C-alpha positions as a Markdown table, in Angstrom:
| # | Residue | x | y | z |
|---|---|---|---|---|
| 1 | Met | 0.0 | 0.0 | 0.0 |
| 2 | Asn | 1.2 | 3.5 | -0.9 |
| 3 | Leu | -0.9 | 6.4 | 0.4 |
| 4 | Asp | 0.6 | 8.7 | -2.1 |
| 5 | Asp | -1.6 | 7.0 | -4.7 |
| 6 | Phe | -4.5 | 9.0 | -3.4 |
| 7 | Ser | -2.8 | 12.2 | -4.7 |
| 8 | Asp | -3.7 | 11.3 | -8.3 |
| 9 | Leu | -7.2 | 9.9 | -7.4 |
| 10 | Ile | -8.7 | 12.6 | -5.3 |
| 11 | Glu | -10.1 | 15.7 | -7.1 |
| 12 | Arg | -11.3 | 19.0 | -5.6 |
| 13 | Pro | -15.0 | 19.8 | -5.4 |
| 14 | Asp | -16.2 | 21.1 | -8.7 |
| 15 | Gly | -15.1 | 24.7 | -9.2 |
| 16 | Gly | -17.5 | 25.4 | -12.0 |
| 17 | Val | -20.4 | 24.3 | -9.8 |
| 18 | Arg | -19.2 | 26.5 | -7.0 |
| 19 | Arg | -19.1 | 29.5 | -9.3 |
| 20 | Asp | -22.7 | 28.8 | -10.4 |
| 21 | Ala | -23.6 | 28.6 | -6.7 |
| 22 | Glu | -21.9 | 31.9 | -6.1 |
| 23 | Glu | -23.8 | 33.5 | -9.0 |
| 24 | Arg | -27.1 | 32.2 | -7.7 |
| 25 | Arg | -26.3 | 33.5 | -4.2 |
| 26 | Glu | -26.0 | 37.0 | -5.7 |
| 27 | Arg | -29.5 | 36.8 | -7.0 |
| 28 | Leu | -31.2 | 35.9 | -3.7 |
| 29 | Ile | -33.4 | 38.3 | -1.9 |
| 30 | Val | -31.0 | 38.5 | 1.0 |
| 31 | Pro | -28.0 | 40.8 | 0.2 |
| 32 | Pro | -24.7 | 39.0 | -0.4 |
| 33 | Gly | -22.7 | 38.9 | 2.8 |
| 34 | Ala | -25.7 | 39.3 | 5.0 |
| 35 | Leu | -25.6 | 35.6 | 6.0 |
| 36 | Gly | -21.9 | 35.6 | 6.8 |
| 37 | Arg | -20.1 | 32.3 | 6.6 |
| 38 | Leu | -23.4 | 30.5 | 5.9 |
| 39 | Asp | -23.0 | 31.7 | 2.3 |
| 40 | Glu | -19.6 | 30.1 | 2.0 |
| 41 | Leu | -20.8 | 26.8 | 3.5 |
| 42 | Gly | -23.7 | 26.6 | 1.1 |
| 43 | Glu | -21.5 | 27.2 | -1.9 |
| 44 | Trp | -19.0 | 24.6 | -0.6 |
| 45 | Leu | -21.7 | 22.0 | -0.2 |
| 46 | Ser | -23.0 | 22.8 | -3.7 |
| 47 | Ala | -19.5 | 22.1 | -5.2 |
| 48 | Ala | -19.2 | 18.9 | -3.1 |
| 49 | Gln | -22.6 | 17.7 | -4.2 |
| 50 | Gln | -22.2 | 19.0 | -7.8 |
| 51 | Ser | -25.7 | 20.5 | -7.4 |
| 52 | Val | -27.1 | 24.0 | -7.8 |
| 53 | Pro | -29.2 | 24.7 | -5.8 |
| 54 | Val | -27.6 | 22.7 | -3.0 |
| 55 | Lys | -29.4 | 19.7 | -1.7 |
| 56 | Ala | -30.4 | 19.3 | 1.9 |
| 57 | Val | -28.1 | 17.3 | 4.2 |
| 58 | Glu | -30.6 | 14.5 | 5.0 |
| 59 | Gln | -28.5 | 11.4 | 5.8 |
| 60 | Pro | -25.6 | 12.6 | 8.1 |
| 61 | Arg | -23.9 | 10.0 | 10.3 |
| 62 | Val | -21.6 | 10.2 | 13.3 |
| 63 | Val | -18.6 | 7.8 | 13.0 |
| 64 | Leu | -16.3 | 7.3 | 16.0 |
| 65 | Phe | -13.1 | 5.2 | 15.8 |
| 66 | Ala | -12.1 | 3.8 | 19.2 |
| 67 | Ala | -8.8 | 2.5 | 20.6 |
| 68 | Asp | -6.6 | 2.4 | 23.6 |
| 69 | His | -3.0 | 3.8 | 23.6 |
| 70 | Gly | -0.1 | 2.2 | 25.5 |
| 71 | Val | 1.3 | 5.6 | 26.3 |
| 72 | Ala | -1.6 | 6.2 | 28.7 |
| 73 | Glu | 0.2 | 3.9 | 31.1 |
| 74 | Leu | 2.5 | 6.9 | 31.8 |
| 75 | Asp | -0.5 | 8.6 | 33.5 |
| 76 | Val | -0.7 | 11.3 | 30.8 |
| 77 | Ser | -4.5 | 11.2 | 30.6 |
| 78 | Gly | -7.4 | 12.2 | 32.8 |
| 79 | Arg | -8.7 | 8.7 | 32.5 |
| 80 | Ala | -7.1 | 5.4 | 33.5 |
| 81 | Ala | -5.2 | 3.5 | 30.9 |
| 82 | Gly | -7.3 | 0.8 | 29.1 |
| 83 | Thr | -10.7 | 2.3 | 29.9 |
| 84 | Thr | -11.8 | 3.2 | 26.4 |
| 85 | His | -14.4 | 0.5 | 26.5 |
| 86 | Glu | -16.1 | 2.5 | 29.3 |
| 87 | Leu | -16.4 | 5.5 | 26.9 |
| 88 | Val | -17.8 | 3.2 | 24.2 |
| 89 | Arg | -20.3 | 1.7 | 26.6 |
| 90 | Ala | -21.5 | 5.1 | 27.7 |
| 91 | Ala | -22.0 | 6.2 | 24.1 |
| 92 | Leu | -23.9 | 3.0 | 23.3 |
| 93 | Asp | -26.1 | 3.5 | 26.4 |
| 94 | Gly | -26.9 | 7.1 | 25.3 |
| 95 | Ala | -25.2 | 8.5 | 28.4 |
| 96 | Ser | -22.4 | 10.5 | 26.8 |
| 97 | Pro | -22.5 | 14.0 | 25.3 |
| 98 | Val | -22.2 | 12.9 | 21.7 |
| 99 | Ala | -24.9 | 10.2 | 22.2 |
| 100 | Val | -27.3 | 12.8 | 23.7 |
| 101 | Leu | -26.7 | 15.2 | 20.8 |
| 102 | Ala | -27.0 | 12.4 | 18.2 |
| 103 | Arg | -30.3 | 11.4 | 19.7 |
| 104 | Arg | -31.5 | 15.0 | 19.9 |
| 105 | Phe | -30.5 | 15.7 | 16.2 |
| 106 | Ala | -31.7 | 12.3 | 15.1 |
| 107 | Val | -28.3 | 11.4 | 13.6 |
| 108 | Pro | -27.3 | 7.7 | 13.6 |
| 109 | Leu | -24.1 | 6.9 | 15.7 |
| 110 | Arg | -21.6 | 4.3 | 14.6 |
| 111 | Ile | -18.7 | 3.2 | 16.7 |
| 112 | Val | -15.8 | 1.2 | 15.2 |
| 113 | Asp | -13.4 | -0.7 | 17.5 |
| 114 | Ala | -10.0 | -0.3 | 15.9 |
| 115 | Gly | -7.9 | -1.2 | 18.9 |
| 116 | Ile | -9.7 | -1.2 | 22.2 |
| 117 | Asp | -7.9 | -3.0 | 25.0 |
| 118 | Cys | -10.7 | -5.2 | 26.5 |
| 119 | Asp | -12.3 | -8.6 | 26.1 |
| 120 | Pro | -14.5 | -8.5 | 23.0 |
| 121 | Glu | -17.4 | -9.9 | 25.1 |
| 122 | Leu | -17.7 | -6.6 | 26.9 |
| 123 | Leu | -19.0 | -4.8 | 23.8 |
| 124 | Pro | -21.5 | -5.7 | 21.0 |
| 125 | Glu | -20.1 | -7.8 | 18.1 |
| 126 | Ser | -21.1 | -5.0 | 15.7 |
| 127 | Val | -18.5 | -2.7 | 17.4 |
| 128 | Val | -15.6 | -5.1 | 18.0 |
| 129 | Arg | -15.7 | -7.2 | 14.8 |
| 130 | His | -13.3 | -4.8 | 13.0 |
| 131 | Arg | -10.6 | -4.7 | 15.7 |
| 132 | Val | -7.1 | -4.6 | 14.4 |
| 133 | Arg | -5.3 | -5.4 | 17.6 |
| 134 | Arg | -5.9 | -5.0 | 21.4 |
| 135 | Gly | -4.4 | -1.7 | 22.3 |
| 136 | Ser | -1.4 | 0.1 | 20.7 |
| 137 | Gly | 2.2 | 0.1 | 21.7 |
| 138 | Arg | 3.8 | 2.7 | 24.0 |
| 139 | Ile | 5.0 | 5.2 | 21.4 |
| 140 | Asp | 7.7 | 6.8 | 23.6 |
| 141 | Ile | 9.7 | 3.5 | 23.6 |
| 142 | Glu | 8.1 | 1.2 | 21.0 |
| 143 | Asp | 6.1 | 1.3 | 17.8 |
| 144 | Ala | 2.4 | 1.7 | 18.1 |
| 145 | Leu | 1.7 | -0.9 | 15.4 |
| 146 | Thr | 3.4 | -3.3 | 13.1 |
| 147 | Ala | 3.5 | -2.5 | 9.4 |
| 148 | Glu | 0.9 | -5.2 | 8.7 |
| 149 | Glu | -1.4 | -3.9 | 11.4 |
| 150 | Thr | -1.0 | -0.3 | 10.1 |
| 151 | Glu | -2.1 | -1.4 | 6.6 |
| 152 | Arg | -5.0 | -3.3 | 8.1 |
| 153 | Ala | -6.1 | -0.3 | 10.1 |
| 154 | Val | -5.9 | 2.1 | 7.1 |
| 155 | Arg | -7.9 | -0.4 | 4.9 |
| 156 | Leu | -10.4 | -0.7 | 7.7 |
| 157 | Gly | -11.0 | 3.1 | 7.6 |
| 158 | Met | -11.3 | 2.9 | 3.8 |
| 159 | Ala | -13.8 | 0.1 | 4.0 |
| 160 | Ile | -15.9 | 2.0 | 6.6 |
| 161 | Ala | -15.9 | 5.1 | 4.3 |
| 162 | Asp | -17.1 | 3.0 | 1.4 |
| 163 | Glu | -19.9 | 1.4 | 3.5 |
| 164 | Glu | -21.1 | 4.9 | 4.5 |
| 165 | Ala | -20.9 | 6.3 | 1.0 |
| 166 | Asp | -22.7 | 3.2 | -0.5 |
| 167 | Ser | -25.5 | 3.5 | 2.1 |
| 168 | Gly | -26.3 | 7.1 | 1.1 |
| 169 | Thr | -24.6 | 9.0 | 3.9 |
| 170 | Asp | -24.2 | 12.5 | 2.6 |
| 171 | Leu | -22.0 | 14.0 | 5.4 |
| 172 | Val | -20.0 | 12.4 | 8.2 |
| 173 | Val | -19.3 | 13.8 | 11.7 |
| 174 | Leu | -15.9 | 12.2 | 12.5 |
| 175 | Gly | -14.6 | 11.7 | 16.0 |
| 176 | Asp | -12.7 | 9.3 | 18.3 |
| 177 | Leu | -13.1 | 7.5 | 21.6 |
| 178 | Ser | -9.7 | 6.9 | 23.1 |
| 179 | Val | -7.5 | 7.1 | 26.2 |
| 180 | Gly | -4.1 | 8.4 | 25.3 |
| 181 | Gly | -5.1 | 9.4 | 21.8 |
| 182 | Thr | -4.3 | 13.1 | 22.2 |
| 183 | Thr | -0.7 | 12.2 | 23.1 |
| 184 | Ala | -0.3 | 10.3 | 19.9 |
| 185 | Ala | -2.1 | 12.9 | 17.9 |
| 186 | Ala | 0.1 | 15.7 | 19.3 |
| 187 | Thr | 3.2 | 13.7 | 18.4 |
| 188 | Leu | 2.0 | 13.4 | 14.8 |
| 189 | Val | 1.3 | 17.1 | 14.5 |
| 190 | Ala | 4.6 | 18.1 | 16.1 |
| 191 | Ala | 6.5 | 15.8 | 13.7 |
| 192 | Leu | 4.7 | 17.0 | 10.6 |
| 193 | Cys | 4.9 | 20.7 | 11.5 |
| 194 | Gly | 8.4 | 20.6 | 12.8 |
| 195 | Thr | 7.7 | 21.9 | 16.3 |
| 196 | Asp | 8.8 | 21.0 | 19.8 |
| 197 | Ala | 6.7 | 18.9 | 22.2 |
| 198 | Ser | 5.9 | 21.8 | 24.5 |
| 199 | Val | 4.3 | 23.7 | 21.7 |
| 200 | Val | 1.7 | 20.9 | 21.0 |
| 201 | Thr | 1.1 | 19.4 | 24.4 |
| 202 | Gly | -2.4 | 20.1 | 25.7 |
| 203 | Arg | -4.6 | 19.0 | 28.6 |
| 204 | Gly | -6.7 | 16.4 | 26.8 |
| 205 | Gly | -10.4 | 16.0 | 26.8 |
| 206 | Ala | -10.7 | 14.9 | 30.4 |
| 207 | Gly | -8.2 | 17.5 | 31.6 |
| 208 | Ile | -4.9 | 16.9 | 33.5 |
| 209 | Asp | -2.9 | 18.7 | 36.2 |
| 210 | Asp | 0.5 | 20.3 | 35.7 |
| 211 | Leu | 2.4 | 17.2 | 36.7 |
| 212 | Ala | 0.5 | 15.0 | 34.2 |
| 213 | Trp | 1.1 | 17.7 | 31.6 |
| 214 | Met | 4.8 | 17.5 | 32.2 |
| 215 | Arg | 4.7 | 13.7 | 31.9 |
| 216 | Lys | 2.7 | 14.1 | 28.7 |
| 217 | Cys | 5.2 | 16.6 | 27.3 |
| 218 | Ala | 8.1 | 14.2 | 28.0 |
| 219 | Ala | 6.3 | 11.3 | 26.4 |
| 220 | Ile | 5.7 | 13.4 | 23.2 |
| 221 | Arg | 9.3 | 14.5 | 23.2 |
| 222 | Asp | 10.5 | 10.9 | 23.4 |
| 223 | Ala | 8.1 | 9.8 | 20.7 |
| 224 | Leu | 9.1 | 12.7 | 18.5 |
| 225 | Arg | 12.7 | 11.4 | 18.5 |
| 226 | Arg | 11.4 | 8.1 | 17.1 |
| 227 | Ala | 9.0 | 9.9 | 14.6 |
| 228 | Arg | 11.4 | 12.2 | 12.8 |
| 229 | Pro | 13.5 | 9.5 | 11.0 |
| 230 | Val | 10.3 | 8.1 | 9.3 |
| 231 | Leu | 8.6 | 11.4 | 8.3 |
| 232 | Gly | 9.0 | 10.5 | 4.6 |
| 233 | Asp | 6.5 | 7.6 | 4.8 |
| 234 | Gln | 3.0 | 8.2 | 6.1 |
| 235 | Leu | 2.3 | 4.5 | 6.9 |
| 236 | Glu | 5.6 | 4.1 | 8.7 |
| 237 | Leu | 4.9 | 7.3 | 10.7 |
| 238 | Leu | 1.5 | 6.0 | 11.7 |
| 239 | Ala | 3.0 | 2.6 | 12.7 |
| 240 | Thr | 5.7 | 4.3 | 14.8 |
| 241 | Val | 3.8 | 7.0 | 16.7 |
| 242 | Gly | 0.2 | 6.6 | 15.7 |
| 243 | Gly | -2.2 | 3.9 | 16.7 |
| 244 | Ala | -5.0 | 1.7 | 15.2 |
| 245 | Asp | -7.6 | 4.4 | 15.5 |
| 246 | Leu | -5.5 | 7.1 | 14.0 |
| 247 | Ala | -4.5 | 4.9 | 11.1 |
| 248 | Ala | -8.1 | 3.9 | 10.5 |
| 249 | Met | -9.2 | 7.6 | 10.6 |
| 250 | Thr | -6.5 | 8.5 | 8.1 |
| 251 | Gly | -7.8 | 5.9 | 5.7 |
| 252 | Phe | -11.3 | 6.9 | 6.3 |
| 253 | Leu | -10.6 | 10.6 | 5.5 |
| 254 | Leu | -8.7 | 9.7 | 2.3 |
| 255 | Gln | -11.4 | 7.4 | 1.0 |
| 256 | Ser | -14.2 | 9.8 | 1.9 |
| 257 | Ala | -12.5 | 12.5 | -0.2 |
| 258 | Leu | -12.1 | 10.0 | -3.0 |
| 259 | Arg | -15.9 | 9.1 | -2.7 |
| 260 | Arg | -16.8 | 12.9 | -2.6 |
| 261 | Met | -18.3 | 12.5 | 0.9 |
| 262 | Pro | -17.9 | 15.6 | 3.1 |
| 263 | Val | -16.6 | 15.2 | 6.6 |
| 264 | Ile | -16.7 | 17.5 | 9.7 |
| 265 | Leu | -13.6 | 17.0 | 11.9 |
| 266 | Asp | -13.9 | 17.2 | 15.7 |
| 267 | Gly | -10.8 | 17.6 | 17.8 |
| 268 | Val | -7.0 | 17.1 | 17.8 |
| 269 | Val | -7.1 | 13.4 | 16.9 |
| 270 | Gly | -9.1 | 14.1 | 13.7 |
| 271 | Ala | -6.9 | 17.1 | 12.9 |
| 272 | Ala | -3.8 | 15.0 | 13.2 |
| 273 | Cys | -5.1 | 12.3 | 11.0 |
| 274 | Ala | -6.2 | 14.9 | 8.5 |
| 275 | Leu | -2.7 | 16.3 | 8.5 |
| 276 | Val | -1.3 | 12.9 | 7.7 |
| 277 | Ala | -3.9 | 12.5 | 4.9 |
| 278 | Gln | -3.0 | 15.9 | 3.5 |
| 279 | Arg | 0.6 | 14.7 | 3.2 |
| 280 | Ala | -0.6 | 11.9 | 1.0 |
| 281 | Ala | -3.2 | 13.9 | -1.0 |
| 282 | Phe | -2.9 | 17.7 | -1.0 |
| 283 | Arg | -6.5 | 18.1 | -2.4 |
| 284 | Ala | -8.1 | 16.1 | 0.3 |
| 285 | Pro | -8.7 | 18.9 | 2.8 |
| 286 | Asp | -11.1 | 20.6 | 0.4 |
| 287 | Trp | -13.6 | 17.9 | 1.4 |
| 288 | Trp | -13.4 | 18.6 | 5.1 |
| 289 | Leu | -14.7 | 21.1 | 7.6 |
| 290 | Ala | -13.3 | 21.9 | 11.0 |
| 291 | Gly | -16.2 | 21.7 | 13.4 |
| 292 | Gln | -14.9 | 23.4 | 16.5 |
| 293 | Val | -11.9 | 24.7 | 18.4 |
| 294 | Ser | -11.0 | 22.1 | 21.0 |
| 295 | Gly | -8.5 | 24.1 | 22.9 |
| 296 | Glu | -5.7 | 21.7 | 22.1 |
| 297 | Pro | -2.6 | 23.6 | 20.7 |
| 298 | Ala | -1.8 | 20.7 | 18.3 |
| 299 | Gln | -5.2 | 21.0 | 16.7 |
| 300 | Ser | -4.7 | 24.7 | 16.1 |
| 301 | Lys | -1.4 | 24.1 | 14.4 |
| 302 | Ala | -2.8 | 21.3 | 12.2 |
| 303 | Leu | -5.8 | 23.3 | 11.1 |
| 304 | Asp | -3.6 | 26.3 | 10.4 |
| 305 | Arg | -1.4 | 24.1 | 8.2 |
| 306 | Met | -4.4 | 22.9 | 6.2 |
| 307 | Ala | -6.1 | 26.4 | 6.1 |
| 308 | Leu | -9.2 | 25.1 | 7.8 |
| 309 | Thr | -11.1 | 27.6 | 10.0 |
| 310 | Pro | -13.3 | 26.0 | 12.7 |
| 311 | Leu | -17.0 | 26.7 | 12.6 |
| 312 | Leu | -17.6 | 27.0 | 16.3 |
| 313 | Asp | -15.6 | 28.1 | 19.4 |
| 314 | His | -17.7 | 27.3 | 22.5 |
| 315 | Gly | -15.0 | 26.0 | 24.7 |
| 316 | Val | -16.2 | 22.3 | 24.3 |
| 317 | Thr | -13.2 | 20.1 | 25.2 |
| 318 | Val | -15.0 | 16.8 | 25.9 |
| 319 | Gly | -14.0 | 15.4 | 22.5 |
| 320 | Glu | -15.8 | 12.2 | 21.2 |
| 321 | Gly | -17.2 | 14.0 | 18.2 |
| 322 | Thr | -19.3 | 16.3 | 20.4 |
| 323 | Gly | -18.0 | 19.7 | 19.0 |
| 324 | Ala | -18.2 | 18.5 | 15.4 |
| 325 | Leu | -21.8 | 17.3 | 16.0 |
| 326 | Leu | -22.7 | 20.7 | 17.4 |
| 327 | Ala | -21.6 | 22.2 | 14.1 |
| 328 | Leu | -23.8 | 20.0 | 12.0 |
| 329 | Pro | -27.0 | 22.1 | 12.4 |
| 330 | Leu | -25.1 | 25.1 | 11.2 |
| 331 | Val | -24.1 | 23.2 | 8.0 |
| 332 | Gln | -27.7 | 22.0 | 7.5 |
| 333 | Ala | -28.9 | 25.6 | 8.0 |
| 334 | Ala | -26.5 | 26.8 | 5.4 |
| 335 | Ala | -27.8 | 24.2 | 2.9 |
| 336 | Ala | -31.5 | 25.1 | 3.7 |
| 337 | Leu | -30.9 | 28.8 | 3.2 |
| 338 | Ala | -29.0 | 28.4 | 0.0 |
| 339 | Ala | -31.7 | 26.1 | -1.4 |
| 340 | Glu | -34.9 | 27.7 | -0.2 |
| 341 | Leu | -34.4 | 31.4 | -0.2 |
| 342 | Pro | -36.1 | 32.9 | -3.3 |
| 343 | Glu | -34.3 | 34.9 | -6.0 |
| 344 | Arg | -35.1 | 38.6 | -6.6 |
| 345 | Thr | -37.6 | 39.3 | -9.3 |
| 346 | Pro | -35.7 | 40.8 | -12.2 |
| 347 | Val | -36.8 | 44.3 | -13.3 |
| 348 | Thr | -38.3 | 44.3 | -16.8 |
| 349 | Ala | -37.9 | 47.0 | -19.4 |
| 350 | Asp | -41.6 | 48.1 | -19.0 |
| 351 | Glu | -41.1 | 48.6 | -15.3 |
| 352 | Asp | -38.0 | 50.7 | -16.1 |
| 353 | Ala | -40.1 | 52.9 | -18.5 |
| 354 | Glu | -42.7 | 53.5 | -15.8 |
| 355 | Glu | -40.2 | 54.9 | -13.3 |
| 356 | Pro | -40.6 | 58.8 | -12.8 |
| 357 | Ala | -37.9 | 60.9 | -14.5 |
| 358 | Glu | -35.8 | 63.2 | -12.4 |
| 359 | Gly | -37.9 | 66.1 | -11.1 |
| 360 | Gln | -41.1 | 64.4 | -12.0 |
| 361 | Asp | -43.4 | 62.7 | -9.5 |
| 362 | Ala | -45.5 | 59.6 | -10.0 |
| 363 | Asp | -48.8 | 61.6 | -10.5 |
| 364 | Asp | -47.2 | 63.4 | -13.5 |
| 365 | Val | -46.4 | 60.0 | -15.0 |
| 366 | Lys | -49.9 | 58.8 | -14.7 |
| 367 | Val | -51.3 | 61.9 | -16.4 |
| 368 | Leu | -48.8 | 61.6 | -19.3 |
| 369 | Asp | -49.7 | 58.0 | -19.7 |
| 370 | Ala | -53.5 | 58.8 | -19.9 |
| 371 | Thr | -52.9 | 61.3 | -22.6 |
């Protein structure tokens, strides 16, 4: 497998369709610019759908990739190592923020076990049947995955993207469920952006104290030393300092762009995977939206590198796709406005002739017409 093959396969959203959408926007009864960024979103969707006017987003789906990361053993997370299965169970039971919002917005929720460290019997077969391995290696001292596992994880993500596209999903809200995932993600971002560990180390979705932050920074520093020699190969980079969920999300993002299926990114894990995918296919980010500001410095660096501006900044740090799902109604609103607002009625030549001349009032015109 060579991820660089995607560079020749992925095309940008149709520029001609986007120009047609922009021209149509100028004819709407609401003045151009009055709807702010909603105009841009509607035009982006038109280009992605190759449709003017834009079609409503009617079959969105939340897709969450789940895995445990060995680096969590260093106490760098607000959650205990190996407890990702608890996050998954909460989401399945409808007791997590993303599950509550998905239920409220009537959006189906799909969870894919890429590398959870638990007995398969603890979770439904529909979740665990795709598992690549049980947990990922401790990236500060060992590889996260073998080369074969990395390829399997990437192909898993590609297969999930194909399943969603084939089932009619017209927009994906992408997120992750993991313990230790932000440490691996920050390492990827630091390696690809050429920055130091302290620049990308954040507090994670569950929040950590200063001592845990220092341990996390040290782990990223050590992992970076292992990542830099393999920067030229995306698969090897994911194997060295990524994880099963990150490799699967990278494959998902690339295949989604190939299938012309738009994706809303959530937090730092999704941003890191998107940055790896951009390395493989520079046109791919044109198919993605950044849903929200997560507060993680590595996310900001990754999004800046890809020129993606988040839709929301509400201070939501919980992760798990929550912030991206909050952005979904905004995208749906943009589509509805672009499609349903009427166009201005064009002024005809006869109407122009009936307009009063300068210095003449409307009554004078009526008299002249009568004569």
